[in-house]
N, C-alpha and C positions, 0 to 999 in steps of 0.2 A: 674727138666726137663731132659728127657732122651736124651742121646747123639745119633747122627745119626749112623745108622748101618754101620759097617766096612766091610760087605760082601754083595754081590749081591744076590738077590733072583734067584732061578734056572732059571726062564724064562729070566730074564735080563742078567744073566751070559751067557746063550746060545746065546742071541742076540749079546752080546759083542764078543763071540767066533766066530759067523758068520761074523761079521765085520772084525775081524783080519784075518780070513780065506780068505775073499774076497780081502782085501788089500794085503795080502801076496802072494796069487796065482796070483794076478794082474801082477806081474813082468813076469811070464811065458806068460800071455796073451799079454803083450806088445811085447815080443819076437815073438809071432805068428803074430801079426799085422805088425811088421816090415819086415816080410818075403816079402811082396809085396808093402807096402807103404813107401815112404820116411818119415823120422822121423818128420819133421815139418808139413808135410801134415797130418800125423797120428794124431799129437797133435791138429791140426786145426779141424779135423773131430770129435775128442773127445769132444771138447768144443762146436762145432756146435750142436752135439746131446745132450749135457748137456743144451744148451740154448733153443733149439726148440724141442717140442712145449711148454715146461714148462713155458717159459717166457710169453706166452700168457695166462696162467692159474693163475700163482702165482703173487700176488701183490708185487710191488717193496718194499723191506724192508725200514723202516724209518731210513735210514743212509745217510750221505752225499755222493754225487756222487764221490768225490775225494777218499773216503774210498773204495768204490766199485772198482774204477779204480786202486788204489794201489794194492788191493788184486788180482784183475784179471790179472794185468801185472806180478806180482811176481809169482803167481801160474801157469799162462799160459806160458809166454815166459821164465820165470826164472826157475821154478821148473820142469815142465813137458817137455817143449821144450828142455832144456838142458839134462834132464834125458833120453829122447828118443834118442837124438844124441849119448849119451854115450852108450846106450844099443844097438845101431846099429853096433855091432861088436867090441866094445871097452871094454865091461865089461859083465860078465855073469849075468843072472837074479838073481841067488842066492846071489852073492856078492853085487849086486846093492841094493837088498832088505835089506841087512845088513848095508852097508855104509850110505845109505840115512837116517838111524835112528840117525846119528850124528846131525841131525837138533835139537835134544834136547839141545845139548851144544851150538849151535849157537843161539838158542832162549834165553837160559839163559844169554849168553854174551851180546846180544842186549838189553835185558831187564835191565841188570845191567848197561850197558852204558847209558841208558836213565834215570834210576832211581838213579844212583850213588851208588847203593847197592854194598857192597864188596863181593868178592868171598869167600865162606865158605870152610873150610878145606876139608870136605868130597867131595865137588864138584871138587876140585883140584885132589884128589886121583882118583875119578871116571873118570875124563878126561884123566889122565895119563894112566889108565888101558885101556881105549878105544883107545888111541893113540898107545899103544903097539900092540893092535889087528890090527889096520890099518897099522902099520909098517910091520907086518908079511905079510899082503896082498901085500904091495908094494914090498917086497923082492921077493915074489913068483909070480910076474906078468909074464904072458906068452902071447901067441898069442890070447887066449880067453879073458884075462883081462890085460889091459895095464895101465901104470901110468897115461896116459892122461884120460883114462876112469874113473879111481878112482878120479882124480882131478875134472872132469866134474860132477860126482855124488856128490862130496863135495860142489861144487858151487850150484848144484840143492838143496842140503840140506840147504845151507845158504839162498837161495831164499825162501824155505819153511818156515824157521825161520822168515824171514822178513814178510811173509804173516801172521804168527802167531801173530806177534806184531801188525800188522794192524787190525786184526780181534778182538784183545783184547780191542780195543777202542770202540767196539759196542757189549758188552756182552749180551744185551737184544734182539738182532736181531734174526729173524727167519732164522736159518742157511741154511735151504734148499733153501729158496727164495734168501738168500744172495749169495750162491754159483751160483745159476742159473743166477741172474742178473749180477754178477761179470764176468760171461763168455762173456758178451758183450764186455769187455775190453781185454779178453784173445784172442778172435778169430781174430780180424783185424791184430794185429802185427804178429801173427803166420802165417796167410795167406800171408801177405806181405813178411815175411822172407822166406817162402816156395817158393814163386814166384822168389824172388831175388837170393836165393842160390841153390835151387833144380831145378828150371826152369819148364816151362810149359810142356816140353816133359816128364820129370820125373813124374810130377803130372798126366799127361794124361795116361802114361803107368801104373802108380800105380793103378789108378782108373779102368783101363781096366782089369788088371791082378788080381785085388782083387776078392777073392772067398768068399764062405759062411763063412769060418773060419775067414777071415780078417774082414768082416763086423760084425761078432759075437764079435771079439776082440774090435772093435770100440764101439759097444753097451755095452759090458761089462765095458769098461772104463767109459762110460757116465752114464749108469743106475746103474750098480752094484757098481763100485768103488766110483763114485762121489755122485749120488743121494741117493742110499740106504746107502752107508757107512757114508757119512757126516750127513745125516738126523738121522740115528739111533744112531750114536755116540753122537751127540748133544742132542738127546732125553735122552740118558742115563746120560750124564753129568748134565742135568737139574734136574735129580731126585736122584742123588747120589753124595757123595763127590768126588772131582777130585782125591783124593788119593786112592779111591776105584776103580775107572774106569781106570785111566791112566796106572797102571801097566799091564793091559791086552794087551796094545800095544806092550809089549815085545814079544808077540807071532807072530807078523807080520814077522820078519825075520825067525822064525822057520817054518812058513808056506811057506815063500818065498824060503828058501833053500830046504825044503822038496819037494815042487812042482817042483822045477828045477831039482832035482835029479830024481824024479819019472817019470816026463813027458818028460824031455829033455835029461836025462842021464848025467847031469852035474857031473863030478867026485867030490867025497867027500874025499879029502886027509886029512891026519892028520893035516897038517898045516892049512887047511881051518877050521877044527873043533876047533883048538886051537884059531885061530883068531876070529871065531864066539863066542867062549866062553868068550874071553877077552872083545870084544865089548859089548856083552850082559851083562856081569858082571858089566862093567862100567855104562851102562844104568840103570841096576837094582839098583846099589848102589845110583845113583843120584835120582831115583824115590822113592826108599823105605827107605833110611836112615832117612829122617825127621820123617817118620811114626814110624819106629822102635825106634828111639831115644826118641820120645815122650812117648812111652810106658815105657821106662826105668826111666822116671822122677817119683820119689816117690810121692804118693798122700799125701796131707796134712791131718792129722787126725782131 
């Protein structure tokens, strides 16, 4: 019996590349949307557009309501609500796209806490390398990136990890429908928090001042980042081994930092390149080591 292919066909590789480009450039799009919209209102509009009209077309996935609620709350109020607050002047888009990838280690930690599995040596090394990169970022915080902003992005990464654990309980679900229906639980708390902390006047002014670029940012969040990104990524994972598809996610911060430098003029200092290299090296080691180690095991004659 032949083993599954360890490489993606060209068309599928281009699809994966398109998803990572959308997800990476999305951080610049968030920055554009925050020009006129308060962060919690922006997040609310994102999930409103993810929900409607798709929820009227797609059948609810055959998963428990509590699963949809857990995912929606973690992704909505946890991941994106907190991320948008952090990106509202507390962290640059490029660094946000990098730091949020620490969700990989939070996911591993939560999975191990649940299963009781022990941490493997290569995972400890990968985490230490990534932490070294984060330490460089914290040492070089300035007016554009603050310690509070980094902490908030780390909390958002932890919430993302929690949503990963929730969704793992329903591996057979239609992920496009899953994301759409889970938005039912993302939207109400975000709207309530926006009213409570941002206030009706800020909401009104944001909606009045929103221009074509702002509404384009909202639609990009909903259609490009959520519906296209999640649906395409899930489609690829259903057809190829996870070890073949997952490493492509390492391109997200590459596109994130590149888009921020090109479109927003974010400075690319030596320390930032060093920090990015360390964080991505840690992520790469964690994703690729099991695959590389497996190839080194000698075959039985």
